[in-house]
Predicted model as a PDB file, atoms N, CA, C, CB and O in Angstrom, pLDDT in the B-factor column:
MODEL        1                                                                  
ATOM      1  N   MET A   1      18.859 -10.279  -8.453  1.00 70.00           N  
ATOM      2  CA  MET A   1      18.114 -11.490  -8.382  1.00 70.00           C  
ATOM      3  C   MET A   1      18.360 -12.337  -7.617  1.00 70.00           C  
ATOM      4  CB  MET A   1      18.062 -12.062  -9.296  1.00 70.00           C  
ATOM      5  O   MET A   1      19.102 -13.249  -7.983  1.00 70.00           O  
ATOM      6  N   PRO A   2      17.788 -12.325  -6.211  1.00 80.00           N  
ATOM      7  CA  PRO A   2      18.146 -13.815  -5.438  1.00 80.00           C  
ATOM      8  C   PRO A   2      17.228 -14.857  -5.981  1.00 80.00           C  
ATOM      9  CB  PRO A   2      17.906 -13.797  -3.690  1.00 80.00           C  
ATOM     10  O   PRO A   2      16.052 -14.873  -6.344  1.00 80.00           O  
ATOM     11  N   ASP A   3      18.512 -16.001  -5.876  1.00 86.00           N  
ATOM     12  CA  ASP A   3      18.292 -17.442  -6.491  1.00 86.00           C  
ATOM     13  C   ASP A   3      18.396 -18.366  -5.833  1.00 86.00           C  
ATOM     14  CB  ASP A   3      18.994 -17.808  -7.402  1.00 86.00           C  
ATOM     15  O   ASP A   3      19.297 -18.143  -5.025  1.00 86.00           O  
ATOM     16  N   HIS A   4      17.896 -19.526  -5.665  1.00 88.00           N  
ATOM     17  CA  HIS A   4      18.009 -20.230  -4.733  1.00 88.00           C  
ATOM     18  C   HIS A   4      18.967 -19.959  -3.296  1.00 88.00           C  
ATOM     19  CB  HIS A   4      18.293 -21.201  -5.391  1.00 88.00           C  
ATOM     20  O   HIS A   4      19.698 -20.666  -2.603  1.00 88.00           O  
ATOM     21  N   GLU A   5      18.619 -18.839  -3.280  1.00 92.00           N  
ATOM     22  CA  GLU A   5      19.387 -18.433  -1.876  1.00 92.00           C  
ATOM     23  C   GLU A   5      18.822 -18.726  -0.466  1.00 92.00           C  
ATOM     24  CB  GLU A   5      19.556 -16.949  -1.844  1.00 92.00           C  
ATOM     25  O   GLU A   5      17.645 -19.076  -0.557  1.00 92.00           O  
ATOM     26  N   ASP A   6      19.207 -18.703   0.616  1.00 94.00           N  
ATOM     27  CA  ASP A   6      18.728 -19.196   2.301  1.00 94.00           C  
ATOM     28  C   ASP A   6      19.098 -18.060   2.850  1.00 94.00           C  
ATOM     29  CB  ASP A   6      19.529 -20.608   3.172  1.00 94.00           C  
ATOM     30  O   ASP A   6      20.216 -17.799   3.295  1.00 94.00           O  
ATOM     31  N   TRP A   7      17.892 -17.180   2.816  1.00 94.00           N  
ATOM     32  CA  TRP A   7      17.546 -16.101   3.798  1.00 94.00           C  
ATOM     33  C   TRP A   7      16.949 -16.619   5.360  1.00 94.00           C  
ATOM     34  CB  TRP A   7      16.393 -15.181   3.030  1.00 94.00           C  
ATOM     35  O   TRP A   7      17.121 -15.807   6.269  1.00 94.00           O  
ATOM     36  N   GLY A   8      16.594 -17.291   5.539  1.00 89.00           N  
ATOM     37  CA  GLY A   8      16.176 -18.098   6.729  1.00 89.00           C  
ATOM     38  C   GLY A   8      16.638 -17.413   7.831  1.00 89.00           C  
ATOM     39  O   GLY A   8      17.809 -17.091   8.033  1.00 89.00           O  
ATOM     40  N   GLY A   9      15.440 -17.143   8.723  1.00 90.00           N  
ATOM     41  CA  GLY A   9      15.896 -16.472  10.094  1.00 90.00           C  
ATOM     42  C   GLY A   9      16.750 -15.046   9.763  1.00 90.00           C  
ATOM     43  O   GLY A   9      17.659 -14.649  10.492  1.00 90.00           O  
ATOM     44  N   ARG A  10      16.364 -14.440   8.708  1.00 95.00           N  
ATOM     45  CA  ARG A  10      16.712 -12.995   8.527  1.00 95.00           C  
ATOM     46  C   ARG A  10      15.599 -12.098   9.525  1.00 95.00           C  
ATOM     47  CB  ARG A  10      16.576 -12.575   6.765  1.00 95.00           C  
ATOM     48  O   ARG A  10      14.616 -12.582  10.087  1.00 95.00           O  
ATOM     49  N   GLU A  11      16.056 -10.626   9.574  1.00 97.00           N  
ATOM     50  CA  GLU A  11      15.423  -9.743   9.864  1.00 97.00           C  
ATOM     51  C   GLU A  11      15.620  -8.682   8.613  1.00 97.00           C  
ATOM     52  CB  GLU A  11      15.780  -9.388  11.197  1.00 97.00           C  
ATOM     53  O   GLU A  11      16.732  -8.406   8.164  1.00 97.00           O  
ATOM     54  N   ILE A  12      14.394  -8.128   8.118  1.00 97.00           N  
ATOM     55  CA  ILE A  12      14.467  -6.899   7.134  1.00 97.00           C  
ATOM     56  C   ILE A  12      13.360  -5.708   7.574  1.00 97.00           C  
ATOM     57  CB  ILE A  12      14.109  -7.461   5.494  1.00 97.00           C  
ATOM     58  O   ILE A  12      12.170  -5.484   7.353  1.00 97.00           O  
ATOM     59  N   ARG A  13      14.357  -5.134   8.260  1.00 97.00           N  
ATOM     60  CA  ARG A  13      13.405  -3.719   8.270  1.00 97.00           C  
ATOM     61  C   ARG A  13      13.749  -2.431   7.690  1.00 97.00           C  
ATOM     62  CB  ARG A  13      13.163  -3.293   9.588  1.00 97.00           C  
ATOM     63  O   ARG A  13      14.748  -1.773   7.982  1.00 97.00           O  
ATOM     64  N   GLY A  14      12.916  -2.141   6.910  1.00 97.00           N  
ATOM     65  CA  GLY A  14      12.556  -1.118   6.212  1.00 97.00           C  
ATOM     66  C   GLY A  14      13.526  -0.706   5.100  1.00 97.00           C  
ATOM     67  O   GLY A  14      14.083   0.383   4.967  1.00 97.00           O  
ATOM     68  N   GLU A  15      13.612  -1.758   4.355  1.00 98.00           N  
ATOM     69  CA  GLU A  15      14.329  -2.405   2.892  1.00 98.00           C  
ATOM     70  C   GLU A  15      13.050  -2.137   2.262  1.00 98.00           C  
ATOM     71  CB  GLU A  15      14.963  -4.272   2.771  1.00 98.00           C  
ATOM     72  O   GLU A  15      11.953  -2.240   2.812  1.00 98.00           O  
ATOM     73  N   THR A  16      13.403  -1.592   0.406  1.00 98.00           N  
ATOM     74  CA  THR A  16      12.511  -1.437  -0.230  1.00 98.00           C  
ATOM     75  C   THR A  16      13.057  -2.782  -1.492  1.00 98.00           C  
ATOM     76  CB  THR A  16      12.321   0.236  -0.558  1.00 98.00           C  
ATOM     77  O   THR A  16      14.249  -2.830  -1.798  1.00 98.00           O  
ATOM     78  N   PHE A  17      12.347  -3.486  -1.932  1.00 98.00           N  
ATOM     79  CA  PHE A  17      12.555  -4.603  -3.133  1.00 98.00           C  
ATOM     80  C   PHE A  17      11.501  -4.208  -4.387  1.00 98.00           C  
ATOM     81  CB  PHE A  17      12.150  -6.341  -2.500  1.00 98.00           C  
ATOM     82  O   PHE A  17      10.276  -4.324  -4.398  1.00 98.00           O  
ATOM     83  N   ASP A  18      12.362  -3.721  -5.399  1.00 98.00           N  
ATOM     84  CA  ASP A  18      11.378  -3.141  -6.362  1.00 98.00           C  
ATOM     85  C   ASP A  18      11.935  -3.882  -7.916  1.00 98.00           C  
ATOM     86  CB  ASP A  18      11.459  -1.207  -6.306  1.00 98.00           C  
ATOM     87  O   ASP A  18      13.073  -4.050  -8.355  1.00 98.00           O  
ATOM     88  N   HIS A  19      10.290  -4.287  -8.602  1.00 98.00           N  
ATOM     89  CA  HIS A  19      10.520  -5.174  -9.580  1.00 98.00           C  
ATOM     90  C   HIS A  19      11.716  -6.614  -9.421  1.00 98.00           C  
ATOM     91  CB  HIS A  19      10.908  -4.198 -10.646  1.00 98.00           C  
ATOM     92  O   HIS A  19      12.235  -7.258 -10.332  1.00 98.00           O  
ATOM     93  N   GLU A  20      11.846  -6.747  -8.189  1.00 97.00           N  
ATOM     94  CA  GLU A  20      13.212  -8.435  -7.753  1.00 97.00           C  
ATOM     95  C   GLU A  20      11.949  -9.340  -8.359  1.00 97.00           C  
ATOM     96  CB  GLU A  20      13.846  -9.066  -5.215  1.00 97.00           C  
ATOM     97  O   GLU A  20      10.747  -9.093  -8.447  1.00 97.00           O  
ATOM     98  N   THR A  21      12.793 -10.557  -8.757  1.00 97.00           N  
ATOM     99  CA  THR A  21      12.445 -11.901  -9.057  1.00 97.00           C  
ATOM    100  C   THR A  21      12.931 -12.502  -7.949  1.00 97.00           C  
ATOM    101  CB  THR A  21      12.958 -12.478 -10.329  1.00 97.00           C  
ATOM    102  O   THR A  21      14.128 -12.304  -7.737  1.00 97.00           O  
ATOM    103  N   PHE A  22      12.265 -13.268  -7.080  1.00 97.00           N  
ATOM    104  CA  PHE A  22      12.865 -14.261  -6.178  1.00 97.00           C  
ATOM    105  C   PHE A  22      12.640 -15.918  -6.382  1.00 97.00           C  
ATOM    106  CB  PHE A  22      12.339 -13.881  -4.846  1.00 97.00           C  
ATOM    107  O   PHE A  22      11.534 -16.457  -6.349  1.00 97.00           O  
ATOM    108  N   VAL A  23      13.614 -16.447  -6.547  1.00 97.00           N  
ATOM    109  CA  VAL A  23      13.329 -17.727  -7.285  1.00 97.00           C  
ATOM    110  C   VAL A  23      13.513 -18.878  -6.506  1.00 97.00           C  
ATOM    111  CB  VAL A  23      14.144 -17.883  -8.453  1.00 97.00           C  
ATOM    112  O   VAL A  23      14.735 -18.950  -6.376  1.00 97.00           O  
ATOM    113  N   GLU A  24      12.947 -19.916  -5.853  1.00 96.00           N  
ATOM    114  CA  GLU A  24      13.266 -21.322  -4.765  1.00 96.00           C  
ATOM    115  C   GLU A  24      13.798 -20.491  -3.585  1.00 96.00           C  
ATOM    116  CB  GLU A  24      14.653 -22.689  -5.374  1.00 96.00           C  
ATOM    117  O   GLU A  24      14.336 -21.222  -2.754  1.00 96.00           O  
ATOM    118  N   VAL A  25      13.813 -19.071  -3.228  1.00 97.00           N  
ATOM    119  CA  VAL A  25      14.587 -18.481  -2.393  1.00 97.00           C  
ATOM    120  C   VAL A  25      13.706 -19.142  -0.838  1.00 97.00           C  
ATOM    121  CB  VAL A  25      14.648 -16.658  -2.764  1.00 97.00           C  
ATOM    122  O   VAL A  25      12.547 -19.539  -0.956  1.00 97.00           O  
ATOM    123  N   ASP A  26      14.157 -19.167   0.037  1.00 97.00           N  
ATOM    124  CA  ASP A  26      13.940 -19.612   1.382  1.00 97.00           C  
ATOM    125  C   ASP A  26      13.748 -18.268   2.608  1.00 97.00           C  
ATOM    126  CB  ASP A  26      15.292 -20.597   1.704  1.00 97.00           C  
ATOM    127  O   ASP A  26      14.558 -17.792   3.404  1.00 97.00           O  
ATOM    128  N   LEU A  27      12.779 -18.052   2.417  1.00 97.00           N  
ATOM    129  CA  LEU A  27      12.658 -16.830   3.522  1.00 97.00           C  
ATOM    130  C   LEU A  27      11.847 -17.941   4.666  1.00 97.00           C  
ATOM    131  CB  LEU A  27      11.497 -15.092   2.875  1.00 97.00           C  
ATOM    132  O   LEU A  27      11.250 -17.260   5.500  1.00 97.00           O  
ATOM    133  N   SER A  28      11.725 -18.988   4.842  1.00 97.00           N  
ATOM    134  CA  SER A  28      11.742 -19.491   6.417  1.00 97.00           C  
ATOM    135  C   SER A  28      11.934 -18.943   7.393  1.00 97.00           C  
ATOM    136  CB  SER A  28      12.435 -20.239   6.723  1.00 97.00           C  
ATOM    137  O   SER A  28      13.145 -18.757   7.507  1.00 97.00           O  
ATOM    138  N   GLU A  29      11.045 -18.316   8.722  1.00 97.00           N  
ATOM    139  CA  GLU A  29      11.106 -17.786   9.968  1.00 97.00           C  
ATOM    140  C   GLU A  29      12.016 -16.193   9.394  1.00 97.00           C  
ATOM    141  CB  GLU A  29      11.981 -19.027  11.210  1.00 97.00           C  
ATOM    142  O   GLU A  29      12.808 -15.624  10.146  1.00 97.00           O  
ATOM    143  N   VAL A  30      11.746 -15.751   8.162  1.00 98.00           N  
ATOM    144  CA  VAL A  30      12.103 -14.225   7.980  1.00 98.00           C  
ATOM    145  C   VAL A  30      11.343 -13.498   8.698  1.00 98.00           C  
ATOM    146  CB  VAL A  30      12.002 -13.683   6.662  1.00 98.00           C  
ATOM    147  O   VAL A  30      10.201 -13.956   8.702  1.00 98.00           O  
ATOM    148  N   ILE A  31      11.497 -12.250   9.519  1.00 98.00           N  
ATOM    149  CA  ILE A  31      10.881 -11.384  10.242  1.00 98.00           C  
ATOM    150  C   ILE A  31      11.136 -10.119   9.065  1.00 98.00           C  
ATOM    151  CB  ILE A  31      11.520 -11.260  11.870  1.00 98.00           C  
ATOM    152  O   ILE A  31      12.212  -9.810   8.552  1.00 98.00           O  
ATOM    153  N   THR A  32       9.920  -9.569   8.848  1.00 98.00           N  
ATOM    154  CA  THR A  32       9.516  -7.946   7.832  1.00 98.00           C  
ATOM    155  C   THR A  32       9.275  -7.449   9.027  1.00 98.00           C  
ATOM    156  CB  THR A  32       7.991  -7.717   6.497  1.00 98.00           C  
ATOM    157  O   THR A  32       8.738  -8.073   9.943  1.00 98.00           O  
ATOM    158  N   ASP A  33       9.815  -5.846   9.089  1.00 98.00           N  
ATOM    159  CA  ASP A  33       8.943  -4.502   9.655  1.00 98.00           C  
ATOM    160  C   ASP A  33       9.543  -3.508   8.695  1.00 98.00           C  
ATOM    161  CB  ASP A  33       9.201  -3.985  11.470  1.00 98.00           C  
ATOM    162  O   ASP A  33      10.709  -3.233   8.410  1.00 98.00           O  
ATOM    163  N   THR A  34       8.228  -3.002   8.238  1.00 98.00           N  
ATOM    164  CA  THR A  34       8.217  -2.141   7.736  1.00 98.00           C  
ATOM    165  C   THR A  34       9.048  -1.926   5.877  1.00 98.00           C  
ATOM    166  CB  THR A  34       8.631  -1.513   8.875  1.00 98.00           C  
ATOM    167  O   THR A  34       9.295  -0.967   5.147  1.00 98.00           O  
ATOM    168  N   ALA A  35       9.196  -3.203   5.810  1.00 98.00           N  
ATOM    169  CA  ALA A  35       9.561  -3.762   4.176  1.00 98.00           C  
ATOM    170  C   ALA A  35       8.239  -3.507   3.228  1.00 98.00           C  
ATOM    171  CB  ALA A  35       9.933  -5.678   4.135  1.00 98.00           C  
ATOM    172  O   ALA A  35       7.029  -3.665   3.385  1.00 98.00           O  
ATOM    173  N   VAL A  36       9.248  -2.939   1.961  1.00 98.00           N  
ATOM    174  CA  VAL A  36       8.110  -2.998   0.618  1.00 98.00           C  
ATOM    175  C   VAL A  36       8.608  -4.122  -0.232  1.00 98.00           C  
ATOM    176  CB  VAL A  36       8.045  -1.471  -0.447  1.00 98.00           C  
ATOM    177  O   VAL A  36       9.729  -4.627  -0.155  1.00 98.00           O  
ATOM    178  N   PHE A  37       7.497  -4.508  -1.179  1.00 98.00           N  
ATOM    179  CA  PHE A  37       8.094  -5.662  -1.625  1.00 98.00           C  
ATOM    180  C   PHE A  37       6.881  -4.950  -3.083  1.00 98.00           C  
ATOM    181  CB  PHE A  37       7.924  -7.525  -0.522  1.00 98.00           C  
ATOM    182  O   PHE A  37       5.663  -5.110  -3.014  1.00 98.00           O  
ATOM    183  N   ASP A  38       7.558  -4.220  -4.246  1.00 98.00           N  
ATOM    184  CA  ASP A  38       6.632  -3.485  -4.326  1.00 98.00           C  
ATOM    185  C   ASP A  38       7.143  -4.144  -6.418  1.00 98.00           C  
ATOM    186  CB  ASP A  38       6.756  -1.558  -3.377  1.00 98.00           C  
ATOM    187  O   ASP A  38       8.172  -3.850  -7.027  1.00 98.00           O  
ATOM    188  N   HIS A  39       6.082  -4.934  -6.876  1.00 98.00           N  
ATOM    189  CA  HIS A  39       6.093  -5.385  -8.443  1.00 98.00           C  
ATOM    190  C   HIS A  39       6.962  -6.681  -8.227  1.00 98.00           C  
ATOM    191  CB  HIS A  39       6.869  -4.144  -9.670  1.00 98.00           C  
ATOM    192  O   HIS A  39       7.562  -7.123  -9.208  1.00 98.00           O  
ATOM    193  N   CYS A  40       7.071  -7.310  -7.033  1.00 98.00           N  
ATOM    194  CA  CYS A  40       8.182  -8.685  -7.228  1.00 98.00           C  
ATOM    195  C   CYS A  40       7.352  -9.666  -7.388  1.00 98.00           C  
ATOM    196  CB  CYS A  40       9.244  -9.133  -5.951  1.00 98.00           C  
ATOM    197  O   CYS A  40       6.140  -9.740  -7.187  1.00 98.00           O  
ATOM    198  N   THR A  41       8.238 -10.535  -7.831  1.00 98.00           N  
ATOM    199  CA  THR A  41       7.579 -12.037  -8.020  1.00 98.00           C  
ATOM    200  C   THR A  41       8.845 -13.075  -7.688  1.00 98.00           C  
ATOM    201  CB  THR A  41       6.924 -12.317  -9.813  1.00 98.00           C  
ATOM    202  O   THR A  41      10.031 -13.184  -8.001  1.00 98.00           O  
ATOM    203  N   PHE A  42       7.716 -13.876  -6.740  1.00 98.00           N  
ATOM    204  CA  PHE A  42       7.936 -14.817  -6.004  1.00 98.00           C  
ATOM    205  C   PHE A  42       7.417 -16.351  -6.607  1.00 98.00           C  
ATOM    206  CB  PHE A  42       7.355 -14.376  -4.779  1.00 98.00           C  
ATOM    207  O   PHE A  42       6.267 -16.779  -6.697  1.00 98.00           O  
ATOM    208  N   ARG A  43       8.791 -17.041  -7.001  1.00 98.00           N  
ATOM    209  CA  ARG A  43       8.315 -18.266  -7.576  1.00 98.00           C  
ATOM    210  C   ARG A  43       9.156 -19.471  -6.863  1.00 98.00           C  
ATOM    211  CB  ARG A  43       8.503 -18.227  -9.221  1.00 98.00           C  
ATOM    212  O   ARG A  43      10.384 -19.532  -6.927  1.00 98.00           O  
ATOM    213  N   GLY A  44       8.222 -20.563  -6.072  1.00 98.00           N  
ATOM    214  CA  GLY A  44       8.876 -21.370  -5.179  1.00 98.00           C  
ATOM    215  C   GLY A  44       9.885 -21.093  -4.622  1.00 98.00           C  
ATOM    216  O   GLY A  44      11.025 -21.556  -4.667  1.00 98.00           O  
ATOM    217  N   THR A  45       9.187 -19.909  -3.812  1.00 97.00           N  
ATOM    218  CA  THR A  45       9.504 -19.389  -2.652  1.00 97.00           C  
ATOM    219  C   THR A  45       9.010 -19.945  -1.315  1.00 97.00           C  
ATOM    220  CB  THR A  45       9.170 -18.211  -2.764  1.00 97.00           C  
ATOM    221  O   THR A  45       7.807 -20.202  -1.263  1.00 97.00           O  
ATOM    222  N   ARG A  46       9.715 -20.160  -0.279  1.00 97.00           N  
ATOM    223  CA  ARG A  46       8.791 -20.184   1.082  1.00 97.00           C  
ATOM    224  C   ARG A  46       8.724 -19.776   1.990  1.00 97.00           C  
ATOM    225  CB  ARG A  46       8.638 -20.854   1.584  1.00 97.00           C  
ATOM    226  O   ARG A  46       9.473 -20.095   2.913  1.00 97.00           O  
ATOM    227  N   PHE A  47       8.115 -19.206   2.047  1.00 97.00           N  
ATOM    228  CA  PHE A  47       7.316 -18.298   3.271  1.00 97.00           C  
ATOM    229  C   PHE A  47       7.116 -18.800   4.731  1.00 97.00           C  
ATOM    230  CB  PHE A  47       5.842 -18.048   2.839  1.00 97.00           C  
ATOM    231  O   PHE A  47       6.529 -17.980   5.438  1.00 97.00           O  
ATOM    232  N   ASN A  48       7.484 -19.998   5.359  1.00 97.00           N  
ATOM    233  CA  ASN A  48       6.916 -20.883   6.171  1.00 97.00           C  
ATOM    234  C   ASN A  48       7.506 -20.284   7.526  1.00 97.00           C  
ATOM    235  CB  ASN A  48       7.257 -22.437   5.793  1.00 97.00           C  
ATOM    236  O   ASN A  48       8.725 -20.132   7.590  1.00 97.00           O  
ATOM    237  N   VAL A  49       6.766 -19.963   8.530  1.00 97.00           N  
ATOM    238  CA  VAL A  49       7.001 -19.536   9.806  1.00 97.00           C  
ATOM    239  C   VAL A  49       7.401 -18.049   9.742  1.00 97.00           C  
ATOM    240  CB  VAL A  49       8.039 -20.402  10.460  1.00 97.00           C  
ATOM    241  O   VAL A  49       7.714 -17.583  10.838  1.00 97.00           O  
ATOM    242  N   SER A  50       7.461 -17.157   8.633  1.00 98.00           N  
ATOM    243  CA  SER A  50       7.668 -15.900   9.246  1.00 98.00           C  
ATOM    244  C   SER A  50       6.493 -14.775   9.512  1.00 98.00           C  
ATOM    245  CB  SER A  50       8.627 -15.344   8.454  1.00 98.00           C  
ATOM    246  O   SER A  50       5.302 -14.950   9.769  1.00 98.00           O  
ATOM    247  N   GLU A  51       7.073 -13.841   9.394  1.00 98.00           N  
ATOM    248  CA  GLU A  51       6.085 -13.039  10.339  1.00 98.00           C  
ATOM    249  C   GLU A  51       6.611 -11.720   9.661  1.00 98.00           C  
ATOM    250  CB  GLU A  51       6.283 -13.197  12.247  1.00 98.00           C  
ATOM    251  O   GLU A  51       7.791 -11.373   9.613  1.00 98.00           O  
ATOM    252  N   HIS A  52       5.396 -10.964   9.082  1.00 98.00           N  
ATOM    253  CA  HIS A  52       5.334  -9.139   8.305  1.00 98.00           C  
ATOM    254  C   HIS A  52       4.685  -8.315   8.958  1.00 98.00           C  
ATOM    255  CB  HIS A  52       4.582  -8.864   6.849  1.00 98.00           C  
ATOM    256  O   HIS A  52       3.472  -8.470   9.102  1.00 98.00           O  
ATOM    257  N   THR A  53       5.291  -7.347   9.454  1.00 97.00           N  
ATOM    258  CA  THR A  53       4.616  -6.699  10.540  1.00 97.00           C  
ATOM    259  C   THR A  53       4.983  -5.103   9.622  1.00 97.00           C  
ATOM    260  CB  THR A  53       5.392  -7.067  12.421  1.00 97.00           C  
ATOM    261  O   THR A  53       6.083  -4.691   9.253  1.00 97.00           O  
ATOM    262  N   SER A  54       3.812  -4.556   9.477  1.00 98.00           N  
ATOM    263  CA  SER A  54       3.845  -3.120   8.863  1.00 98.00           C  
ATOM    264  C   SER A  54       4.326  -3.149   7.661  1.00 98.00           C  
ATOM    265  CB  SER A  54       4.621  -2.138   9.568  1.00 98.00           C  
ATOM    266  O   SER A  54       4.877  -2.092   7.354  1.00 98.00           O  
ATOM    267  N   SER A  55       4.332  -4.332   6.481  1.00 98.00           N  
ATOM    268  CA  SER A  55       5.307  -4.477   5.332  1.00 98.00           C  
ATOM    269  C   SER A  55       4.318  -4.470   4.237  1.00 98.00           C  
ATOM    270  CB  SER A  55       6.300  -5.848   5.351  1.00 98.00           C  
ATOM    271  O   SER A  55       3.128  -4.742   4.392  1.00 98.00           O  
ATOM    272  N   ALA A  56       4.781  -4.201   3.316  1.00 98.00           N  
ATOM    273  CA  ALA A  56       3.559  -3.974   1.674  1.00 98.00           C  
ATOM    274  C   ALA A  56       4.002  -5.003   0.840  1.00 98.00           C  
ATOM    275  CB  ALA A  56       3.721  -2.270   0.518  1.00 98.00           C  
ATOM    276  O   ALA A  56       5.220  -5.120   0.700  1.00 98.00           O  
ATOM    277  N   PHE A  57       3.311  -5.712   0.303  1.00 98.00           N  
ATOM    278  CA  PHE A  57       3.583  -6.694  -0.888  1.00 98.00           C  
ATOM    279  C   PHE A  57       2.876  -6.000  -1.780  1.00 98.00           C  
ATOM    280  CB  PHE A  57       3.127  -8.260  -0.787  1.00 98.00           C  
ATOM    281  O   PHE A  57       1.775  -6.536  -1.911  1.00 98.00           O  
ATOM    282  N   VAL A  58       3.015  -4.901  -2.566  1.00 98.00           N  
ATOM    283  CA  VAL A  58       2.158  -4.402  -3.755  1.00 98.00           C  
ATOM    284  C   VAL A  58       2.315  -4.984  -5.012  1.00 98.00           C  
ATOM    285  CB  VAL A  58       2.356  -3.066  -3.996  1.00 98.00           C  
ATOM    286  O   VAL A  58       3.356  -5.320  -5.575  1.00 98.00           O  
ATOM    287  N   ASN A  59       1.124  -5.067  -5.394  1.00 98.00           N  
ATOM    288  CA  ASN A  59       1.598  -5.717  -6.841  1.00 98.00           C  
ATOM    289  C   ASN A  59       2.677  -6.835  -7.277  1.00 98.00           C  
ATOM    290  CB  ASN A  59       2.059  -4.692  -7.528  1.00 98.00           C  
ATOM    291  O   ASN A  59       3.368  -6.673  -8.283  1.00 98.00           O  
ATOM    292  N   CYS A  60       2.784  -8.020  -6.429  1.00 98.00           N  
ATOM    293  CA  CYS A  60       3.543  -9.162  -6.098  1.00 98.00           C  
ATOM    294  C   CYS A  60       2.754 -10.320  -7.124  1.00 98.00           C  
ATOM    295  CB  CYS A  60       3.495  -9.485  -4.319  1.00 98.00           C  
ATOM    296  O   CYS A  60       1.548 -10.335  -7.368  1.00 98.00           O  
ATOM    297  N   VAL A  61       3.552 -11.055  -7.526  1.00 98.00           N  
ATOM    298  CA  VAL A  61       3.218 -12.614  -8.162  1.00 98.00           C  
ATOM    299  C   VAL A  61       3.896 -13.422  -7.152  1.00 98.00           C  
ATOM    300  CB  VAL A  61       3.880 -13.007  -9.843  1.00 98.00           C  
ATOM    301  O   VAL A  61       5.007 -13.231  -6.656  1.00 98.00           O  
ATOM    302  N   PHE A  62       2.871 -14.555  -6.875  1.00 98.00           N  
ATOM    303  CA  PHE A  62       3.148 -15.454  -6.226  1.00 98.00           C  
ATOM    304  C   PHE A  62       3.077 -16.776  -7.165  1.00 98.00           C  
ATOM    305  CB  PHE A  62       2.351 -15.374  -5.098  1.00 98.00           C  
ATOM    306  O   PHE A  62       2.077 -17.107  -7.802  1.00 98.00           O  
ATOM    307  N   GLU A  63       4.263 -17.447  -7.140  1.00 98.00           N  
ATOM    308  CA  GLU A  63       3.627 -18.716  -8.133  1.00 98.00           C  
ATOM    309  C   GLU A  63       4.215 -19.977  -7.033  1.00 98.00           C  
ATOM    310  CB  GLU A  63       4.491 -18.823 -10.193  1.00 98.00           C  
ATOM    311  O   GLU A  63       5.178 -19.845  -6.278  1.00 98.00           O  
ATOM    312  N   ARG A  64       3.521 -20.972  -7.151  1.00 98.00           N  
ATOM    313  CA  ARG A  64       4.223 -22.274  -6.122  1.00 98.00           C  
ATOM    314  C   ARG A  64       4.833 -21.952  -5.025  1.00 98.00           C  
ATOM    315  CB  ARG A  64       5.317 -23.105  -6.726  1.00 98.00           C  
ATOM    316  O   ARG A  64       5.846 -22.613  -4.796  1.00 98.00           O  
ATOM    317  N   CYS A  65       4.453 -20.867  -3.999  1.00 98.00           N  
ATOM    318  CA  CYS A  65       4.648 -20.172  -2.611  1.00 98.00           C  
ATOM    319  C   CYS A  65       4.269 -20.922  -1.921  1.00 98.00           C  
ATOM    320  CB  CYS A  65       4.077 -18.987  -2.265  1.00 98.00           C  
ATOM    321  O   CYS A  65       3.091 -21.219  -2.124  1.00 98.00           O  
ATOM    322  N   SER A  66       5.054 -21.740  -0.613  1.00 98.00           N  
ATOM    323  CA  SER A  66       4.395 -21.921   0.590  1.00 98.00           C  
ATOM    324  C   SER A  66       4.264 -21.209   2.037  1.00 98.00           C  
ATOM    325  CB  SER A  66       4.744 -22.872   0.778  1.00 98.00           C  
ATOM    326  O   SER A  66       5.313 -21.019   2.653  1.00 98.00           O  
ATOM    327  N   PHE A  67       3.168 -20.846   2.555  1.00 98.00           N  
ATOM    328  CA  PHE A  67       3.275 -20.091   3.647  1.00 98.00           C  
ATOM    329  C   PHE A  67       2.779 -20.661   4.955  1.00 98.00           C  
ATOM    330  CB  PHE A  67       2.666 -18.956   3.378  1.00 98.00           C  
ATOM    331  O   PHE A  67       2.298 -20.118   5.949  1.00 98.00           O  
ATOM    332  N   PHE A  68       3.095 -22.181   4.591  1.00 97.00           N  
ATOM    333  CA  PHE A  68       2.730 -22.286   6.448  1.00 97.00           C  
ATOM    334  C   PHE A  68       3.134 -21.552   7.276  1.00 97.00           C  
ATOM    335  CB  PHE A  68       3.151 -23.355   7.187  1.00 97.00           C  
ATOM    336  O   PHE A  68       4.220 -20.980   7.188  1.00 97.00           O  
ATOM    337  N   ASP A  69       2.286 -21.424   8.289  1.00 98.00           N  
ATOM    338  CA  ASP A  69       2.161 -21.240   9.568  1.00 98.00           C  
ATOM    339  C   ASP A  69       2.672 -19.243   9.470  1.00 98.00           C  
ATOM    340  CB  ASP A  69       3.313 -22.589  10.549  1.00 98.00           C  
ATOM    341  O   ASP A  69       2.804 -18.538  10.471  1.00 98.00           O  
ATOM    342  N   ALA A  70       2.825 -18.858   8.308  1.00 98.00           N  
ATOM    343  CA  ALA A  70       3.216 -17.333   8.060  1.00 98.00           C  
ATOM    344  C   ALA A  70       2.304 -16.542   8.915  1.00 98.00           C  
ATOM    345  CB  ALA A  70       3.056 -16.831   6.466  1.00 98.00           C  
ATOM    346  O   ALA A  70       1.344 -17.087   9.459  1.00 98.00           O  
ATOM    347  N   THR A  71       2.552 -15.316   9.056  1.00 97.00           N  
ATOM    348  CA  THR A  71       1.867 -14.307   9.709  1.00 97.00           C  
ATOM    349  C   THR A  71       2.155 -12.811   9.149  1.00 97.00           C  
ATOM    350  CB  THR A  71       2.219 -14.428  11.149  1.00 97.00           C  
ATOM    351  O   THR A  71       3.187 -12.144   9.213  1.00 97.00           O  
ATOM    352  N   PHE A  72       0.694 -12.466   8.491  1.00 94.00           N  
ATOM    353  CA  PHE A  72       0.842 -11.272   8.081  1.00 94.00           C  
ATOM    354  C   PHE A  72       0.196  -9.912   8.650  1.00 94.00           C  
ATOM    355  CB  PHE A  72       0.554 -11.435   6.975  1.00 94.00           C  
ATOM    356  O   PHE A  72       0.459  -8.834   8.116  1.00 94.00           O  
TER     357      PHE A  72                                                      
ENDMDL                                                                          
END                                                                             
């Protein structure tokens, strides 16, 4: 479970996250390509200026998240 981590600028390609909880994780400027987030919970997560191409957020929960200038 990622908790209070900085993933800023990371590239996530072809990875699958299943039933993960992301708490206060900084995903700003992250690029995902063919990533799958299945039944994940995002609490206080920042998706600012992130880009998500051919990625799926399946049955995910978003609580208090920021999506400023994110591209899906």
